N, C-alpha and C positions, 0 to 999 in steps of 0.2 A: 234899275232893279231887274234881275234875271228871274223870270218866273218859269217854274219847272212842272212838267206833268210826269207822273209815274204810271206806267202801264203794268198792272198786276200788283196786287197787294198781298203777295205770298211772303215767303221767308225773306227773299232778297229785297223785294219791293218795300216791305215794311221796314226793313233795315235801312234802305236809302232814306226814307222819311226820317227815321230816328237819327241817322248820322247828320243830315242837314239841320235838323232842329236842335239836337243836343250840342253840336259843334257850330252853331250858327255864326258866332263871332269869327272863328278860324276860317270857316268856309267862305264867308263873305269877304274877309280881309284878303284871302289868297285869290279870290275871284276878281277883286277890285270893285265889287259892288254887291249889294245885298242879294242873296239867293233864297228864294222861298218856294215851297210846294203849293201850287194853286189847285191842281187836280190830281186825283187818283182814279184810274180806270179799273173797274172790276165788275164782274157779273153779280157779285154779292154786295150786300150792305153790311155795315159793321156797327150795329147799335152800341152806344156807350163808348165807342172809340173816338178820341178827339178828331180823327181824320174824317168822320162820317159826313160832316157838312161839305167836304171837298170831293166826295165820291161821285163819279159820273159813270153811266152805263153805256154811253154812246161815244165812240172815239171821235166822231165828227165835232163834238163840242171842243175837243182839244185841237184838232186839225184846223178848225176855222177861227180859233181865238188868236188874234195877232199878238197878244201879250205873251204867249208861250214861245220861248226861244229854244228851250231844251226839253227833249223827251227822253225819259229813262225807260228803256224796254227791258222789263224783268219778268216777262211772261214765260219764257222757255218755249221750246219746240219751234217748228217752222211756221205754222199758221195758227192764229192770224198774225203772229209776230212779224212775219215778212211783209205782209200787205200793209200793216200799220206803220212799220218802220219806213217802207218805201214812200208811202203817202206823206209821212211827216217830213222826210228829206225833200220831197218834191215841193212841199210847202215852205221850204227854206228853214226848217227847224232842225237843229243838230240832234242826233240820236246817240245815246250812250247805252251800252248793253252789257249784260253778263251772259248772254245766250250763246254758248259755244256751238250749238247745233246750227243756229242761224248763221253765225259768222263763218263756220266751216263751209256751209252750203252756198251762201250768197254774199260773203264778205266783199270780194272785189267789185261786184255789181253795185252794192250799196255805197261803197267808197266812191265809185265813179259818179253815181247819182248825186252824192253829197257835193262833189266837185262841180258838177253841172249847175247846182243850185246854191253855190257859195256858202255851204255850211259844212258840217263834219259828221263823220260816223266813227265813233270811238268805241273800243271794245277791250280795254285793259282787263276788266273783270272776267273775261271769257276764258282765260288761262291762268291757273295758279291762284285763284281766289284773291287774297289780299297781297300776294307777292307782285311787286312791280317787275314785269318782264316784257310786256308789249312795248311800252314807251322806251325802255332802254334799247330795244332792238331797232326801233324806228328813229330814235334821236341820239342817245348817248353812244351807240356803237356804230354810227354811220361811217366812221373812218376805218372800220374793220371789215375784212373779208371773213365773215362767219362761216366756218367750215363744218361745225358739228354742234348739235344741240341734243342733250340727253338728260333724262332725269325721271323723278317720281312726280307725276302730275295728277294723281287721283288720291285724295285723302281717304276715301272709303276703303279701297283695296289695301292701302298702306296700313290702315288701322287693323284690318282683318289679319293681315300677315304678321303684324307686330304682336297682336294678341295670341295668335297661334304659336308664335315663336316663344314668347315669354311665359305663357301659361300652359302650353301643351294642349290647348283646346282644339277640337276639330272644326272643320270649315263651317258646317251647318250651324253649330252652336254659336260660333263667333259672328256669323252673318246675322243671326237673330239678335245677338247682343248689340251689334252695330245699328240695326233697325230700331231697337228699343231706345237707344241713345240719340237717335236722329241723325246718325252719320250715314245711314244707308236708306234709300227709298223703299217704299213698300214693294215696288217692282225694281229689284236691284240690277237687272240685266245689263243696263248701259254701263254700270260701274264694273261689275265682276267679270263681264265678258270682254272688257277692254275698249268698248265703243266710246266712252267718254274720253279716255286717254287718247284714242285714235283721232278724235276731232281736234283735240288740243295740239297734238303733234302735227296735224295737218295745217293748222293755223300758223304754228311756229315755223314749219318748213316753208310755207308760202311767203312769210315775211323774210325768211332767210334767203330765199331764192328770188323773190320779187315777182314770182309767177304762182299759179294756182296748183296746189296739191289737193286733189280730191280725197276726202277721208275714206271713201269707199274703196279706194285703190291701195290703202295702206295695209300691209300684212299685220294681222291682229290675232293675238291669243290672250285670253283672260286668265283668271286665277281659280276658276271654279273646280278645276281638276287637281289643285294642289292639296296634298294630304299631310297628315301628321308624320307619316314616314318620310316624305320629302323634307320636312322641317328637320327631322333627326339626321338625315344625311347632310343637310346644310351645316348643322351644328358640328358634325364630325369633321367637316372640311373647314371649320372656323369661318363660315360664311353665313349669310342670311339671304332670304328670298325677297326680291322686290319686283313689282311690276314696273318695268321701264319702258319709256317712250324714247325712241332714238331716231335721229335724222342726221345723215352724214353725206356730204358732197363727195362724189367720186368721179373718175373720168367717164364712167358709163352712165352717170346720172345720180340722182339722190336715192340713197338707201334709207328707207323709212319703215320702221316696224314698231309694234307694241307687243311685248311678251314678258313672261316672268324670267328673271335672271338670278343666278347665284352671284352675290356681291361680296367681295372680300373686305377685310378690315382696312386695307390700304386705300379703299375708295372713300371719298368724302360723303358718298351716299349711304354708306354702311350704317351710321348712327341715326339716320333720319327715320323717326318712328311716329306712331300714332297717325293723326290726321294731317301731319305736316307734309309739305311738298318741298322738293329741291330740284332746281333746274340748272344744269351746267351748260355754259356757252363757251365754245372754243373759237377764238379768232386768230388770224394769222400773225398779228402783232401783239395783241394783249395776252394770248395764251388762254388759260382756263379761268373763268369766273363762275361762281355759284350763287344763285338767287334762292334764298331759303325763307320759309315762313309758313303760316297757316294757309293751307290750300283750299279750304272750304269753310263754311260757316256763315251765318247771317251777316254779322257785322264786318267780318274780314272782307267778304265779297262786296258788300254794300259800300265799304270805304273806298274800294277801287272804282266803283261806279261813280261815286261822288267826286273822286279825283278827276274823272273824265268830265263831269259837269263843270268843275272849276276851269278845266282846260278849254271846254267849249265856250264858256262865258267869256274868258279872256280873249278868245279868238272870234268873237261874234262878228259876223259880216265878212269873214275871210276863211278860206279853206286851208287846212293844214295837210300837206301832201303825205300820203302813205303809199309807198311803192309796192303795190300788189296788183298785178295786172290779171285780166281774165284769161290770158294765155296759159295753157297748162305746162307745168314743169315736167321735164323728162325724169321719170323714175327708173332706177335700176331694179331689176327683179331681185328678190331675196335669195334666189338660187346660188348666186355667187358669193354671198356674204359668208364670211368664215367665223366660226365660233368653236370653242371647246364645249363638250356636253357631259353632264352627269347622266348616266344611264342606269336604270334599275332593271334587273332580270331575276327570274326564278332560279333557285338553286340547281334545278335540273339542267339549266343551260350550261353546256361545257365551256370552260374557260378557253379551250382551244378554238371554239367557234368565235368567241369574242376577239381573240388575237388574230384569227384569220381575217375577220372583217375589218377590224379597227386598228390592228397592230397592238403592240404591248401597251396596256393601259398606263396612263400617267399616274393614276392612283387606283388601288383596288381596295374596296371596303367590304369586309366579310364579317358575319356574325353580329351585325348591328340590328337587323330586323329579321325576325324568324321567317325562314322559307325563301329568302332572297339574298342577293348581294348587289353591290353597285360598283361601277367603275367610271373613271373620267377619261374621255378621249383626248387626243391632241386636237389642235386646230384643224377644222375640216369644213368644207363648204356645205351650205344647207342642202344643196342638191345631192351631193355625195353622201352626206349623213343620212338623209331621208331614204335613199335607195338601199343603203346597208341596214338601217334600222328596221325597215319593213321586212327584211329577210331574216332578222335575228329571232331565233326561237326563244320563247319565254319572256319577251320584252314587256316591261311593266310601266315604263314611263321614262321621260327624259326632260331635262331642264338645261337651258343654255347657261354658260358661265361668262360673266363679264370680263 
């Protein structure tokens, strides 16, 4: 019998317990033995909850119990999640986590510690919620040279942008709605400023390269400056705005960025709406594959954690190699990355000035929004665009085009 401890009885932690107990027969069959939850660690008590008699407040109860073979870390944040995970691995207990912040910051170290103690550190749920993406990268696509990963990896921002597009709502009202529905946190900064997506693309880039991409070094823009006017220009261009996370291998290093992009109907990402995520992987032999599904939510994320519990149980007493070293990956600066841009300017900005700086616009959009017009540039490097944009009189905003 595999006995499991869950660290944190919040949204995901309670979901892990629910998945294991509701799908007991399936989970145990696939694991090859019975899987049960013996402990739940939390600072709180839960009177009336069936889990209450298994709640403990001291992590050492779990760490010192030889019956516990798998620990599910669903606390979030760096501490005490890092310390607890490290101690569990050092005690020979496998750890399964949904904590993308911890994985992005300490993933390769914890994988190494797991190997040293003949157990495992699994983190399928840290990217894409219930979408299987980590295991395909480390198992199913091992014959591929993965050259590029891109997609929508944050359900909160995708929900906000979808609602703004479909209903014409402004950003603040849509964010409030997302919070009321439980799609956005009370403090939504990590989502709307792109930090959550940045951590996830750092993890995927690290697995793609086999070395470490530090999330703090990833160029990041969020969606908090996206306006209803931006949405109108997107519609005029028959496109939609998505917050994309992108990582591409180039001769000068890995180009990794998170930013809003205008996505056209020809892209498989165009119809991905609401809280759904979609991650595109391009390999040199396979070509493009897309992994699509619910990227957030209690049970979707918990299901991915429990899948890791099953994998850890099946591999009890042996380490499953994950090739992610602590050596840092060489990153290419974004300055050389080329994109086309939609630029909005005040009506007072002479079109001659636009042409002088950027050449003849690919598209000119007039009379769509009072007091301004927009134009689309040709493909231009980030550095060149920034230099020209900063000298452009009446500039009101810009968005990259996929």
